[in-house]
N, C-alpha and C positions, 0 to 999 in steps of 0.2 A: 170549487176545486181548491182555491187558496185557503178556504176555511177548514179544510181537512188537514192542513199542515200543523204538526205539533213539533216544536223545536226539541231536538235531542232524542227523538224516538226512532230515527232511521237506522236500520241495520247496516253498519259500515264494515262488517267483518271481511267482505271480499276486497274492498278498497284497502283496508289495513294490511291484508295478506299480500296484495300486489305491491304496496309501498315497501313493506319489509323485504320482499323478494328483490325488488329493484335496488334497494340500499345494499343488501348483501352482495348482489352481483357487481355493483359499483365498487365496493370495498375490495372484493376478490380480484376484480380486473385491475384495480390500481396497484395492488400488491404484486400481482404477476408482472405488470408493467415495470414496477420498481426493480423487481428481481432481474428482468431482462435488461433494463438500462444499466444496472450496476455490473452485470456480467459483461455486456458489450463494451462498456467503458473500460473496465479492467483488462479485457482481452485485447482490445485494439488500440486504445488511447494510451495506456501506460506501458504496454509491452510486458506485462507481468506473467504472461503465459496462460494457456487455455484452462488448465486445471486449477491454477491459483485463482483465476477469475471466477471459475465455477464455484470454488469454495466460498469466496466473498459473496457472490450472488445468492448461493444457497443459504448462507448465514443471514442475509437480509430477508430472504423469503421465509425462513423458519422463525426468526425473531418477530417479523411483522405478523405472521400467521398466529403465533402464540399470543402476542399482545392484542390482536384484533379478534381472537377466539374464533378462528375460521373452522368451517365444517369439513367433512370428508371430500367434497368435490375440490376444494382448494388444495388439500394435501395430495390428492390423486394427481391433479394437474401439475403441482410442483414436482412430484416424484417422476412423472412421465417426462417433463421438460429436462430434469436433471439427468435421467438415464439417456435420453436422446442426445443431449449435449455431450455426455461422456463418450457415447458411441461414436459420434461425429469427431470428437477430439482424438480418439484412438485411431479412427480411420485416416484422419489427416496425418497423424504421426507415422502411421505405417506407410502411407503412400509418399510422403515427403522425405522419409529416411530419418 
């Protein structure tokens, strides 16, 4: 059994694909987390307003996504989060006067 082993001849394409996928998911998750933290910090800690905070958070998300060359799933997630946050901000403004 051990004599059948030849160093460097194993097909590792599946392991490589899994590694690349996990790294992409980790980077995307980190950027989404940074976007969320920046938004929440500006919205609640500085009192700069909901839409100003959304602009800063979106700027961080877009710049980070461009620098890290993110794919369509990242951009879709960022767009959905931005739209949901804007809708919630408008609802809060309407109901609070």
